[in-house]
NUDREN-255057 format. One record per atom (N, C-alpha, C): residue in one letter; x, y, z. Coordinates in steps of 0.2 Angstrom, whole numbers, padded with zeros to 4 digits, always signed. Atoms other than C-alpha are relative to their C-alpha. Example, Ala and Ser with C-alpha at 12.3 -4.5 7.8 and 13.67 -1.06 7.14 Angstrom:
2
A+0004-0006+0000
A+0062-0022+0039
A+0004+0006+0000
S-0004-0006-0001
S+0068-0005+0036
S-0004+0005+0003
This chain:
84
M-0006-0004+0000
M-0557-1276+0186
M+0003-0001+0007
R-0004+0001-0006
R-0543-1279+0198
R+0002+0006+0003
R-0003-0005-0004
R-0538-1267+0212
R+0007-0001+0002
A-0007+0002-0002
A-0520-1265+0217
A+0002+0007+0004
S-0003-0006-0003
S-0511-1254+0230
S+0007+0000-0002
V-0007-0001+0003
V-0495-1247+0224
V+0004+0005+0005
T-0004-0004-0004
T-0481-1240+0235
T+0005+0003-0005
I-0004-0003+0004
I-0471-1227+0226
I+0006+0004+0004
T-0006-0004-0003
T-0454-1218+0230
T-0002+0007+0001
D+0001-0007-0001
D-0453-1200+0236
D+0001+0004-0006
D-0002-0004+0006
D-0445-1194+0220
D-0006-0001-0005
L+0005+0001+0004
L-0459-1202+0210
L-0007+0004+0002
E+0006-0003-0003
E-0473-1195+0221
E+0001+0008-0002
E-0001-0007+0001
E-0465-1177+0219
E-0001+0001-0007
A+0001-0001+0007
A-0464-1179+0200
A-0007-0001-0002
L+0007+0001+0002
L-0482-1185+0199
L-0004+0006+0003
E+0004-0006-0003
E-0489-1171+0210
E+0002+0006-0004
A-0002-0006+0004
A-0479-1158+0200
A-0003-0001-0007
Y+0004+0001+0006
Y-0487-1166+0184
Y-0007+0002+0001
R+0007-0001-0001
R-0504-1165+0191
R-0001+0008+0001
R+0000-0007-0001
R-0501-1147+0197
R+0000+0004-0006
D-0001-0004+0006
D-0496-1141+0180
D-0006-0001-0005
Q+0005+0001+0004
Q-0512-1147+0172
Q-0006+0005+0001
D+0006-0005-0002
D-0527-1135+0170
D-0005-0004+0004
I+0004+0004-0004
I-0538-1149+0176
I+0004-0006+0003
P-0004+0006-0002
P-0528-1161+0187
P-0003-0006-0001
P+0003+0007+0001
P-0531-1179+0182
P+0000-0004+0007
R+0000+0004-0006
R-0536-1192+0195
R+0006-0004+0000
L-0006+0004-0001
L-0521-1202+0202
L-0001-0007-0004
V+0001+0006+0003
V-0529-1218+0195
V+0000+0000-0007
D-0001-0001+0008
D-0530-1211+0177
D+0007+0001-0002
V-0007-0001+0001
V-0512-1206+0178
V+0004-0007+0000
M-0004+0007-0001
M-0506-1223+0184
M-0002-0005-0005
Q+0002+0005+0005
Q-0517-1233+0172
Q+0004+0002-0007
A-0003-0002+0006
A-0510-1222+0157
A+0007-0002+0000
A-0007+0001+0000
A-0492-1224+0163
A+0001-0008-0001
L-0001+0007+0000
L-0494-1243+0165
L-0002-0002-0007
R+0002+0001+0007
R-0503-1244+0148
R+0006+0001-0005
E-0005-0002+0005
E-0489-1235+0139
E+0006-0004+0001
F-0005+0004-0001
F-0476-1245+0148
F-0001-0007-0003
L+0001+0007+0002
L-0484-1262+0143
L+0000+0000-0008
S+0000-0001+0007
S-0487-1255+0125
S+0007+0000-0003
G-0007+0000+0002
G-0469-1251+0123
G+0004-0006+0000
R-0003+0007+0000
R-0464-1269+0127
R-0004-0005-0004
G+0004+0005+0005
G-0477-1277+0115
G-0005-0004+0004
Y+0005+0004-0003
Y-0489-1283+0128
Y-0007+0003-0001
L+0006-0003+0002
L-0503-1271+0123
L+0001+0003-0007
P-0001-0004+0006
P-0507-1263+0106
P+0001+0007+0002
P-0001-0007-0001
P-0501-1245+0105
P-0007+0003+0000
P+0006-0004+0000
P-0514-1233+0110
P-0001+0004-0006
P+0001-0004+0006
P-0523-1224+0096
P+0003+0007+0000
E-0003-0007+0000
E-0515-1207+0091
E-0006+0005-0001
R+0005-0005+0000
R-0525-1192+0094
R+0003+0006-0002
S-0003-0006+0003
S-0522-1176+0084
S+0001+0006+0006
R+0000-0005-0005
R-0526-1165+0099
R-0005-0003+0006
P+0004+0002-0006
P-0534-1167+0117
P-0007+0002-0001
K+0008-0001+0000
K-0553-1168+0119
K-0001+0007+0003
P+0001-0006-0004
P-0559-1151+0123
P-0004-0001+0006
R+0003+0000-0007
R-0565-1148+0141
R-0006+0004+0000
G+0006-0004-0001
G-0577-1134+0138
G+0003+0006+0004
V-0001-0006-0004
V-0577-1117+0147
V-0004+0000+0006
P+0003+0000-0006
P-0581-1115+0165
P-0006+0005+0000
K+0006-0004+0001
K-0599-1108+0167
K+0001+0007+0002
G-0001-0007-0002
G-0593-1092+0175
G+0004+0004-0005
R-0005-0004+0005
R-0581-1087+0161
R-0002-0001-0007
R+0002+0000+0007
R-0585-1083+0143
R+0005+0004-0004
V-0004-0004+0004
V-0575-1076+0129
V-0004+0003-0006
R+0004-0004+0006
R-0582-1063+0117
R+0005+0003-0004
I-0005-0003+0005
I-0573-1058+0101
I-0004+0006-0003
E+0004-0006+0003
E-0578-1040+0096
E+0003+0002-0006
G-0002-0002+0007
G-0576-1035+0078
G+0001-0007-0004
P-0001+0006+0004
P-0574-1047+0063
P+0007-0002+0000
D-0007+0003+0000
D-0559-1058+0064
D+0005+0004+0004
N-0004-0004-0004
N-0551-1047+0077
N+0002-0004+0007
L-0002+0004-0006
L-0543-1059+0090
L+0003+0005+0005
G-0003-0005-0005
G-0534-1044+0098
G-0005+0003+0004
A+0006-0003-0004
A-0551-1038+0104
A-0003-0005+0004
A+0004+0005-0005
A-0555-1053+0114
A-0001+0002+0007
V+0002-0002-0007
V-0563-1050+0130
V-0002-0006+0004
I+0003+0006-0005
I-0565-1062+0145
I-0004+0003+0005
E+0005-0003-0005
E-0580-1059+0155
E+0000-0005+0006
D+0000+0004-0006
D-0580-1065+0173
D-0007+0002+0003
R+0007-0001-0003
R-0598-1067+0179
R-0001-0003+0007
R+0001+0002-0007
R-0595-1071+0197
R-0003+0005+0004
């Protein structure tokens, strides 16, 4: 695997950081850069298009937080427990 240092302009850095802040779990910079480069090269025919996913892979629930549904099929009664 080859390593590369990349210099980006201020506007790209601001957009990148805004994108990372908007995610529930901010992705690593290397993952965002590789995904962007892969999409760019795929769009120009240098790589096969990435496989389409119907939905993102679930990340799980943090250990301290659980959701409990009270009553049969009653989503309105969902309770979030914070066990901190």
